[in-house]
N, C-alpha and C positions, 0 to 999 in steps of 0.2 A: 520580500525577503531584504529586513536588514544584514551588511553586510558579519558573520559570528565565528571565529578564530576554533577554528577544526573543521571549518563543514565543507561540502563540497562540496561545488560548483554547479550538481542535476538540483540540490537543494534551494543555491542560488537562487539558480533563475525560471525557479517559478515564483511567478507577477500573483497568482493565484493560489488558497490549497480547497481540493474539491470536496465536496463532503459526498456523506454514500446515498446514494439514489435507497441504497433498500437495504432492515439490515436479515441477506440472505448468502450465500454465496452462488453466484451467478452458475456456478459454471457443479456447487453441487447439487439445484433446486434439481437441475436435464438428469438425479442422477439417483434420487434420494439418498446421494450422500448425505453424511454430518459437518459441522464442524463448531472449531471452538470458539475462535478469535477467530473476527473483516478484519481488511484492508482493502480501501480504497485506491487503485492508482491512481494517481496526481499527472499519468498523460491520454487517456481516455476513460478515466472513468466508472473503469471495474470497479466492481466490489466482492472480494475473494480469500477462500480464509485461512488461515496462514503455518508458516511450519506445524506448526501443532495440532496441525488437522488431521487428521488422517491422510487427505489424495493434495494441500500443501500445497494447492492451486495458487497465489498470488504468485509462490515465486516460480509454474512454472509457466505463467506467466508473460514474467522477466524475461525465463529463456527462448519462451518462445517468441516473446516483440521488438525486447529490449530495452519494454518502457521502462526506467529505474528508480522512482520511486515512488513510496507507499506513503496513503499514512492511514493513521488504524482507525479504523469506521466500528471503532467500542465510543456508546458513551463514558461521557464523562473523560477521556483521555485524548489530548491534543500534545501529537510525532507528527514523525518523517522520518523515514531511513531512504538508505538509498542503496537498492542493492549494487551497484557498482561500482560502489565506491567504496563499503562500510561503514553507512558514515548516517549516526542520528540525531534528531538535533525535537526537544519542544520545543512547543511553540504554543 
């Protein structure tokens, strides 16, 4: 990813963007939970629910693993968010 002003080093270090493997939250599916929007971890590829969803699995994943960057897994959305630096970038 090309250098952009005010974009954190975690996002700049990404060489490729990992797409969602499927349109489900991997954790909600285990507990018959529900989600509103999905995010895909750019470190391990896990697709998990956003903070507007009841379980907030993507944030829980960041806290548990330290994997900082997620991409929107929503159709038509192309953006990245770094939890560690609270940095956002569209792509």
